[in-house]
C-alpha positions, 0 to 999 in steps of 0.5 A: 226416899228423898228428904228435904231439909234446911241448908247447912254450911257443910252443904255448900260444896255439894250445892255449888257443884250442882248449881254451877253448871246450871248457871254456866250453861245459861239456859234456865237462870238469868244469873251471869254465866261467869258468876263467881262462887262468892256471887252464887253463894250470895244469890243462892244462900245469903239473900233468900229467906231460906235455902233447902236441900233435897238428899237421897238415902245415901245423904247425897244432895240431889236438889236445892231450892230457895225461897224469898219475898217476891217484893218488899213492903206491900208485896212481901206476902207473895214469895218466889222460889228457885229450884235446881235438881242435880243433872244425874237425878232429873226425871225422878220427881225431885223438883215436884217434891221440892215444889210441894215442900216449898209451898208448905214452907211458904205457908209456914213463913206467912206467904199467901201466894207464890210467883215465879218471875222468869220461867224460860219458855223453852224449859218445858220440863219445869213448866210441866212440873209447875203446872202439875203443882197448881201454877198457872201462867199469868203472863208472857214477857216477850224476849225476856231471856237471852238463850245461848242457843235460841237468842231472845225468847219469851219467859213466863210469869207463873203464879199460885195462890196458897191462901187468902 
């Protein structure tokens, strides 16, 4: 059973262990591959309105997500999220559970829609999960992501209306 809860400071070590390899790999997030731990903390913990962790029965952190407004001011009713699942826990439905959880949290925070701004076109697993959770591709940004293996590739903008 997976439980999803708010991040606490005691979680940072485990979260950093999980997100650092993803950022360093440079295949799904547009963070610098040489990001420092302090910069990662700022991006993943400080800047978002909320950071959550998914924990298994043994209380091991197996996933994390963030939520924040996609824009400020007159665009602040649309949020964006980022999700990472621990490499050893992938394929178990954790991303989908976090996606569902984030939608409920977003509604509780007053957001009316979700928009993912940079879904790397080669990230087939994530695209499949987001589509299964009701997101649609509303745009393609050509060559928006510099993939370490494939060079410049497209990225998708994905969207879901939560309530209007």
